[in-house]
LUMFI-864981 format. One record per residue (C-alpha): x, y, z; residue in three letters. Coordinates in nm, 3 decimals, padded with zeros to 5 digits. Layout:
LUMFI-864981
{drenlo {X Y Z} 'ALA'}
...
end
This chain:
LUMFI-864981
{drenlo {02.088 -01.136 00.716} 'MET'}
{drenlo {02.215 -00.951 00.446} 'THR'}
{drenlo {02.072 -00.616 00.351} 'THR'}
{drenlo {02.074 -00.453 00.015} 'ASN'}
{drenlo {02.197 -00.044 00.055} 'PRO'}
{drenlo {01.949 00.049 -00.146} 'GLU'}
{drenlo {01.635 -00.084 00.012} 'GLU'}
{drenlo {01.412 00.120 00.238} 'VAL'}
{drenlo {01.216 00.004 00.436} 'PRO'}
{drenlo {00.922 -00.085 00.387} 'VAL'}
{drenlo {00.600 00.174 00.482} 'PHE'}
{drenlo {00.836 00.438 00.567} 'SER'}
{drenlo {00.841 00.800 00.433} 'ASP'}
{drenlo {01.081 00.677 00.144} 'ALA'}
{drenlo {00.922 00.356 00.050} 'TRP'}
{drenlo {00.600 00.550 00.000} 'ALA'}
{drenlo {00.729 00.804 -00.193} 'ARG'}
{drenlo {00.919 00.562 -00.425} 'ALA'}
{drenlo {00.609 00.432 -00.491} 'CYS'}
{drenlo {00.475 00.715 -00.640} 'ALA'}
{drenlo {00.777 00.796 -00.891} 'GLU'}
{drenlo {00.715 00.383 -00.981} 'MET'}
{drenlo {00.365 00.475 -01.033} 'LEU'}
{drenlo {00.407 00.747 -01.297} 'LYS'}
{drenlo {00.616 00.517 -01.484} 'LEU'}
{drenlo {00.337 00.243 -01.520} 'GLN'}
{drenlo {00.077 00.297 -01.847} 'ASP'}
{drenlo {-00.145 -00.016 -01.703} 'GLY'}
{drenlo {-00.159 00.175 -01.337} 'TYR'}
{drenlo {-00.243 00.511 -01.532} 'ARG'}
{drenlo {-00.510 00.337 -01.786} 'SER'}
{drenlo {-00.695 00.116 -01.478} 'ALA'}
{drenlo {-00.709 00.410 -01.253} 'ALA'}
{drenlo {-00.835 00.687 -01.477} 'ALA'}
{drenlo {-01.174 00.661 -01.328} 'GLY'}
{drenlo {-01.047 00.647 -00.954} 'TRP'}
{drenlo {-01.016 00.886 -00.675} 'GLU'}
{drenlo {-00.899 00.805 -00.355} 'ALA'}
{drenlo {-00.726 00.870 -00.014} 'THR'}
{drenlo {-00.612 00.573 00.102} 'ILE'}
{drenlo {-00.389 00.462 00.432} 'MET'}
{drenlo {-00.226 00.165 00.417} 'LEU'}
{drenlo {-00.124 00.022 00.767} 'THR'}
{drenlo {00.129 -00.251 00.881} 'MET'}
{drenlo {00.045 -00.292 01.227} 'SER'}
{drenlo {00.257 -00.324 01.549} 'ALA'}
{drenlo {00.638 -00.379 01.432} 'ILE'}
{drenlo {00.836 -00.145 01.609} 'GLU'}
{drenlo {00.969 -00.236 01.959} 'ALA'}
{drenlo {00.695 00.001 02.083} 'ASP'}
{drenlo {00.440 -00.230 01.899} 'GLY'}
{drenlo {00.312 00.085 01.704} 'SER'}
{drenlo {00.290 00.046 01.351} 'GLU'}
{drenlo {00.375 00.166 01.029} 'ARG'}
{drenlo {00.159 00.375 00.809} 'ARG'}
{drenlo {00.157 00.523 00.463} 'VAL'}
{drenlo {-00.120 00.773 00.266} 'PHE'}
{drenlo {-00.179 00.773 -00.051} 'LEU'}
{drenlo {-00.367 01.003 -00.254} 'ASP'}
{drenlo {-00.426 00.847 -00.614} 'LEU'}
{drenlo {-00.696 01.097 -00.848} 'TRP'}
{drenlo {-00.762 00.981 -01.193} 'ARG'}
{drenlo {-00.428 00.770 -01.269} 'GLY'}
{drenlo {-00.213 00.986 -01.095} 'GLU'}
{drenlo {-00.057 00.939 -00.757} 'CYS'}
{drenlo {-00.095 01.305 -00.627} 'ARG'}
{drenlo {00.095 01.223 -00.280} 'MET'}
{drenlo {00.290 00.941 -00.106} 'ALA'}
{drenlo {00.453 00.994 00.229} 'ARG'}
{drenlo {00.452 00.802 00.584} 'ALA'}
{drenlo {00.098 00.893 00.708} 'ALA'}
{drenlo {00.043 00.980 01.101} 'SER'}
{drenlo {-00.263 00.896 01.323} 'GLN'}
{drenlo {-00.439 01.195 01.200} 'GLU'}
{drenlo {-00.450 01.077 00.836} 'ASP'}
{drenlo {-00.682 00.825 00.904} 'GLU'}
{drenlo {-00.990 01.091 00.915} 'ALA'}
{drenlo {-00.919 01.221 00.588} 'GLU'}
{drenlo {-00.854 00.871 00.417} 'ALA'}
{drenlo {-01.157 00.750 00.222} 'ARG'}
{drenlo {-01.020 00.369 00.265} 'TYR'}
{drenlo {-00.797 00.182 00.537} 'VAL'}
{drenlo {-00.620 -00.090 00.480} 'LEU'}
{drenlo {-00.502 -00.264 00.775} 'SER'}
{drenlo {-00.258 -00.593 00.770} 'GLY'}
{drenlo {00.062 -00.746 00.920} 'THR'}
{drenlo {00.422 -00.787 00.823} 'VAL'}
{drenlo {00.362 -01.108 00.692} 'VAL'}
{drenlo {-00.012 -01.052 00.485} 'ALA'}
{drenlo {00.141 -00.683 00.353} 'TRP'}
{drenlo {00.485 -00.933 00.203} 'GLN'}
{drenlo {00.271 -01.200 00.088} 'GLN'}
{drenlo {00.058 -00.964 -00.111} 'VAL'}
{drenlo {00.340 -00.716 -00.198} 'LEU'}
{drenlo {00.550 -00.991 -00.354} 'THR'}
{drenlo {00.245 -01.111 -00.534} 'GLY'}
{drenlo {00.173 -01.435 -00.368} 'SER'}
{drenlo {-00.135 -01.282 -00.292} 'VAL'}
{drenlo {-00.366 -01.092 -00.480} 'ALA'}
{drenlo {-00.486 -00.749 -00.262} 'PRO'}
{drenlo {-00.906 -00.896 -00.336} 'LEU'}
{drenlo {-00.773 -01.210 -00.240} 'LEU'}
{drenlo {-00.624 -01.077 00.087} 'ALA'}
{drenlo {-00.923 -00.906 00.207} 'ILE'}
{drenlo {-01.161 -01.166 00.092} 'MET'}
{drenlo {-00.955 -01.436 00.306} 'THR'}
{drenlo {-00.906 -01.152 00.642} 'GLY'}
{drenlo {-00.569 -01.134 00.553} 'LYS'}
{drenlo {-00.541 -00.744 00.510} 'LEU'}
{drenlo {-00.905 -00.593 00.665} 'ARG'}
{drenlo {-01.069 -00.299 00.526} 'LEU'}
{drenlo {-01.154 -00.108 00.831} 'SER'}
{drenlo {-01.287 00.233 00.690} 'LYS'}
{drenlo {-01.428 00.226 00.359} 'GLY'}
{drenlo {-01.682 00.009 00.113} 'SER'}
{drenlo {-01.518 -00.331 -00.103} 'LEU'}
{drenlo {-01.825 -00.256 -00.320} 'LEU'}
{drenlo {-01.686 00.078 -00.418} 'GLU'}
{drenlo {-01.330 -00.106 -00.452} 'LEU'}
{drenlo {-01.471 -00.381 -00.695} 'LEU'}
{drenlo {-01.490 -00.118 -01.009} 'PRO'}
{drenlo {-01.057 -00.096 -00.953} 'TYR'}
{drenlo {-00.934 -00.400 -00.894} 'VAL'}
{drenlo {-00.692 -00.418 -01.182} 'THR'}
{drenlo {-00.584 -00.065 -01.043} 'ALA'}
{drenlo {-00.535 -00.262 -00.707} 'ALA'}
{drenlo {-00.331 -00.515 -00.846} 'LYS'}
{drenlo {-00.143 -00.257 -01.087} 'GLU'}
{drenlo {-00.043 -00.039 -00.765} 'LEU'}
{drenlo {00.107 -00.326 -00.565} 'VAL'}
{drenlo {00.293 -00.443 -00.921} 'ALA'}
{drenlo {00.472 -00.112 -00.916} 'ALA'}
{drenlo {00.510 -00.122 -00.516} 'ALA'}
{drenlo {00.695 -00.433 -00.537} 'SER'}
{drenlo {00.967 -00.288 -00.788} 'ARG'}
{drenlo {01.091 -00.061 -00.547} 'VAL'}
{drenlo {01.379 -00.236 -00.303} 'PRO'}
{drenlo {01.227 -00.286 -00.032} 'ALA'}
{drenlo {01.346 -00.452 00.347} 'ARG'}
{drenlo {01.045 -00.599 00.565} 'PHE'}
{drenlo {01.074 -00.571 00.887} 'PRO'}
{drenlo {01.171 -00.927 01.066} 'GLN'}
{drenlo {00.898 -01.111 01.266} 'GLY'}
{drenlo {00.526 -01.020 01.264} 'GLY'}
end
């Protein structure tokens, strides 16, 4: 398989930071997320050889991404929402073949912390966030 040298591993620190930069360029996200204040941890399960996960932490504040970085397990306590999924589930969401809310409702992604009812008013913001992330050249792990 040939890889693009500009691609970064999905859910890596470089990917998270590139997503934050992409969000800065998205007027649709700023508008849809104007009232959203959330800290979110996204987890891609068991993809490393040792069975560990990749995680990113996002600090979203009223249409801005104040911080995006690789997360540690300790960030889970600070996160208001934790969304987890497999490589396949995240690939479906990040390529736009499955909407984020549908992925949660069908169990492809699991909301292990936070309330789905609290997220519902921000469905458009979530779609815009995913659209911005999908514009970042990324490499998905094999398998999963």
